[in-house]
C-alpha positions as CSV (number, residue, x, y, z in Angstrom):
1,X,-172.9,36.7,-8.2
2,X,-170.9,36.4,-4.9
3,X,-167.2,37.1,-5.0
4,X,-165.1,36.6,-1.8
5,X,-161.6,38.1,-1.6
6,X,-159.3,36.5,0.9
7,X,-155.7,35.9,2.0
8,X,-154.1,33.0,3.8
9,X,-151.3,34.8,5.5
10,X,-150.6,38.4,6.5
11,X,-152.3,41.5,5.2
12,X,-151.7,41.8,1.5
13,X,-154.2,44.6,0.9
14,X,-157.5,42.6,0.6
15,X,-159.7,45.5,1.7
16,X,-158.1,48.0,-0.8
17,X,-158.4,45.5,-3.6
18,X,-162.1,44.8,-2.8
19,X,-162.8,48.6,-3.0
20,X,-160.9,48.7,-6.3
21,X,-162.9,45.8,-7.8
22,X,-166.2,47.4,-6.7
23,X,-165.3,50.8,-8.1
24,X,-164.4,49.5,-11.5
25,X,-166.8,46.6,-11.9
26,X,-168.3,46.8,-15.4
27,X,-171.6,48.5,-15.7
28,X,-174.6,48.0,-15.6
29,X,-174.0,45.6,-12.7
30,X,-175.3,46.7,-9.3
31,X,-172.3,46.2,-6.9
32,X,-172.4,45.8,-3.1
33,X,-169.4,45.5,-0.8
34,X,-169.7,43.5,2.4
35,X,-167.0,43.7,5.1
36,X,-166.8,40.1,6.4
37,X,-163.4,40.2,8.0
38,X,-163.4,38.5,11.4
39,X,-160.6,40.8,12.5
40,X,-162.9,43.8,12.2
41,X,-163.7,46.3,9.5
42,X,-161.7,49.2,8.1
43,X,-164.0,51.0,5.7
44,X,-166.0,52.8,8.3
45,X,-162.9,54.4,9.7
46,X,-161.3,55.1,6.3
47,X,-164.4,56.9,4.9
48,X,-165.9,58.3,8.2
49,X,-169.0,56.1,7.9
50,X,-171.3,55.4,10.8
51,X,-171.1,52.0,12.5
52,X,-174.8,51.5,11.9
53,X,-176.4,50.5,9.7
54,X,-173.9,47.8,9.0
55,X,-173.0,44.1,9.5
56,X,-174.1,44.0,13.1
57,X,-177.6,45.5,12.4
58,X,-178.0,43.3,9.3
59,X,-177.1,40.2,11.3
60,X,-179.6,41.1,14.0
61,X,-182.3,41.8,11.4
62,X,-181.6,38.6,9.5
63,X,-182.2,36.5,12.6
64,X,-185.8,37.7,12.6
65,X,-186.1,36.7,8.9
66,X,-185.9,38.8,5.8
67,X,-185.3,38.9,2.1
68,X,-182.6,40.2,-0.2
69,X,-183.8,43.8,0.3
70,X,-182.7,43.6,3.9
71,X,-179.1,43.7,2.9
72,X,-179.5,46.9,0.9
73,X,-181.2,48.6,3.9
74,X,-178.1,48.0,6.0
75,X,-175.7,49.4,3.5
76,X,-174.1,52.9,3.3
77,X,-172.6,54.6,0.2
78,X,-168.9,55.0,-0.2
79,X,-167.9,58.4,-1.5
80,X,-168.1,57.1,-5.1
81,X,-171.6,55.8,-4.5
82,X,-170.8,52.0,-4.1
83,X,-172.9,50.7,-1.2
84,X,-171.1,48.9,1.6
85,X,-172.2,46.9,4.6
86,X,-169.5,48.0,7.1
87,X,-168.2,45.8,9.8
88,X,-167.3,47.2,13.3
89,X,-163.6,47.7,13.9
90,X,-163.9,45.5,17.0
91,X,-163.0,41.9,16.1
92,X,-165.2,40.4,18.8
93,X,-168.3,42.2,17.4
94,X,-167.4,41.4,13.8
95,X,-167.0,37.7,14.6
96,X,-170.3,37.6,16.5
97,X,-172.1,39.2,13.6
98,X,-170.6,36.8,11.1
99,X,-171.4,33.8,13.3
100,X,-175.0,35.0,13.5
101,X,-175.3,35.3,9.8
102,X,-174.3,31.7,9.4
103,X,-176.8,30.6,12.0
104,X,-179.1,29.1,9.4
105,X,-180.3,25.5,9.1
106,X,-178.2,25.2,6.0
107,X,-175.2,26.6,7.7
108,X,-174.9,29.2,5.0
109,X,-175.4,33.0,5.0
110,X,-178.6,32.8,3.1
111,X,-179.5,36.5,3.3
112,X,-176.2,37.3,1.4
113,X,-176.6,34.4,-1.0
114,X,-180.2,35.7,-1.8
115,X,-179.0,39.2,-2.7
116,X,-176.1,37.8,-4.7
117,X,-178.5,35.7,-6.7
118,X,-180.5,38.6,-7.9
119,X,-180.1,39.4,-11.6
120,X,-177.4,41.9,-12.3
121,X,-176.2,42.0,-8.7
122,X,-172.6,41.4,-7.7
123,X,-171.7,41.1,-4.0
124,X,-167.9,41.5,-3.2
125,X,-167.1,40.3,0.3
126,X,-163.9,41.2,2.1
127,X,-163.3,38.1,4.1
128,X,-159.8,39.0,5.3
129,X,-157.4,36.3,6.3
130,X,-158.9,32.8,6.2
131,X,-157.6,31.1,9.4
132,X,-159.0,27.7,10.4
133,X,-162.4,28.1,12.0
134,X,-163.0,31.5,10.5
135,X,-166.6,32.6,10.9
136,X,-166.3,33.9,7.3
137,X,-165.9,30.3,6.1
138,X,-169.6,29.8,5.3
139,X,-169.6,32.9,3.2
140,X,-166.5,31.8,1.3
141,X,-167.9,28.4,0.7
142,X,-171.1,29.9,-0.7
143,X,-169.2,32.0,-3.2
144,X,-169.2,31.8,-7.0
145,X,-165.6,33.0,-7.2
146,X,-162.8,33.2,-4.6
147,X,-160.0,35.7,-5.2
148,X,-156.9,34.7,-3.2
149,X,-154.3,37.4,-2.7
150,X,-150.8,36.4,-1.7
151,X,-147.5,38.2,-1.4
152,X,-144.8,36.7,-3.6
153,X,-142.1,36.2,-1.0
154,X,-140.9,32.7,-0.2
155,X,-142.3,32.7,3.3
156,X,-145.8,33.6,2.0
157,X,-145.8,31.2,-0.9
158,X,-144.6,28.4,1.3
159,X,-148.1,28.2,2.8
160,X,-149.9,27.8,-0.5
161,X,-149.1,24.2,-1.5
162,X,-150.5,22.8,1.7
163,X,-153.6,25.0,1.7
164,X,-154.5,25.4,-2.0
165,X,-156.4,22.0,-2.0
166,X,-158.5,23.3,0.8
167,X,-159.2,26.5,-1.1
168,X,-160.3,24.4,-4.1
169,X,-162.8,22.6,-1.8
170,X,-164.2,25.9,-0.6
171,X,-165.0,27.0,-4.1
172,X,-164.3,25.3,-7.4
173,X,-163.7,28.7,-9.2
174,X,-160.6,30.4,-7.7
175,X,-158.3,33.1,-8.8
176,X,-154.8,33.7,-7.5
177,X,-153.3,37.2,-7.5
178,X,-149.7,38.0,-6.4
179,X,-149.0,41.2,-4.4
180,X,-145.7,43.0,-4.3
181,X,-142.1,42.1,-5.2
182,X,-140.8,38.5,-5.1
183,X,-141.1,35.5,-7.3
184,X,-142.3,35.9,-10.8
185,X,-145.6,34.6,-12.1
186,X,-143.9,31.9,-14.2
187,X,-141.9,30.6,-11.2
188,X,-145.1,30.5,-9.0
189,X,-147.0,28.7,-11.7
190,X,-144.2,26.1,-12.1
191,X,-144.0,25.4,-8.4
192,X,-147.7,25.5,-7.6
193,X,-149.2,24.2,-10.8
194,X,-151.5,27.2,-10.8
195,X,-150.9,30.2,-13.0
196,X,-151.6,33.5,-11.2
197,X,-154.0,35.8,-13.0
198,X,-151.6,38.6,-12.4
199,X,-149.7,40.8,-9.9
200,X,-151.4,43.7,-8.1
201,X,-149.2,46.7,-9.0
202,X,-147.5,48.9,-6.5
203,X,-149.5,52.1,-6.8
204,X,-149.3,54.4,-3.6
205,X,-151.5,57.1,-5.1
206,X,-154.2,54.7,-6.4
207,X,-154.2,52.9,-3.0
208,X,-154.5,56.2,-1.1
209,X,-157.6,57.0,-3.1
210,X,-159.1,53.6,-2.4
211,X,-158.2,53.9,1.3
212,X,-160.0,57.2,1.7
213,X,-156.8,59.3,2.1
214,X,-157.5,61.2,-1.1
215,X,-161.0,62.5,-1.8
216,X,-161.3,61.3,-5.4
217,X,-163.1,58.0,-5.1
218,X,-166.0,57.6,-7.5
219,X,-167.4,54.8,-9.7
220,X,-165.0,54.2,-12.5
221,X,-162.4,56.8,-11.5
222,X,-159.9,54.3,-10.1
223,X,-159.5,52.8,-13.5
224,X,-157.2,55.8,-14.3
225,X,-154.6,54.5,-11.8
226,X,-152.3,51.5,-12.3
227,X,-154.1,49.7,-9.4
228,X,-157.5,50.6,-10.9
229,X,-156.6,49.4,-14.4
230,X,-155.4,46.1,-13.0
231,X,-158.6,45.7,-10.9
232,X,-160.7,46.4,-14.0
233,X,-159.0,43.6,-15.9
234,X,-159.7,41.2,-13.1
235,X,-163.3,42.5,-12.7
236,X,-163.9,42.0,-16.4
237,X,-162.5,38.5,-16.3
238,X,-164.7,37.6,-13.3
239,X,-167.8,39.3,-14.8
240,X,-167.4,37.1,-17.9
241,X,-167.8,34.0,-15.9
242,X,-170.7,35.2,-13.7
243,X,-172.1,31.7,-13.1
244,X,-169.4,29.1,-13.2
245,X,-170.3,26.0,-15.3
246,X,-169.8,22.4,-14.2
247,X,-167.1,22.0,-16.9
248,X,-164.9,24.6,-15.1
249,X,-165.4,23.2,-11.6
250,X,-161.9,22.0,-11.0
251,X,-159.7,22.4,-7.9
252,X,-156.9,24.9,-8.3
253,X,-154.3,22.3,-7.6
254,X,-155.7,20.1,-10.4
255,X,-155.2,22.7,-13.1
256,X,-151.6,22.0,-14.0
257,X,-150.1,24.8,-16.1
258,X,-153.5,26.6,-16.3
259,X,-155.0,29.6,-14.7
260,X,-156.8,29.3,-11.4
261,X,-160.0,30.8,-12.7
């Protein structure tokens, strides 16, 4: 299963939520985090990981051919044991690596799609902000589920009506999550025709653990925080629909009054 986590505007905490999802994903799934943010990676710096192996070395190896095992060989463990393919902090290097991964006759990142297709494997990709022409677009378009994070203020939500149809074309199975204070879920659902799956809670301590500022990160441990408990509810929901069926393949803007997942 391939899950891409994205935003359309600003930085609503995509990377932190990706780590939360991976840390609490229901066992016995084998979870892999891939930093695919064109603006550069954060996890290497947060957790004092080496820049290699990582996204750059994986992209170089993939150009010479390889199978799903190649991805695991270019991952490093986070303190809790979850493996991550780290992206370089430099945006130019990150964009080049993502572009190389998509350099396939199909136009899709086949090496990541291959590992995500293995039984019991869940790949969670941090694709950052999805600007037009983002080199992470092929990865998002190959996803089984797209999780869209948006702050709930008027200036953030104003971008959604125009861009939600495009998100629905990227992937038919999408989840909208609100972040921070602002409009309520019912108001957002009424205006967009899409019911958010929930609101990411304000949890400074839980976020600090997931950002590497507190040395407590281990598989399952974040579920004791408000952020972790919310991430677990989302992960459980996503895990239940591992392979989206044709009957659920509707664009988010077509699900009037329903959830976007």
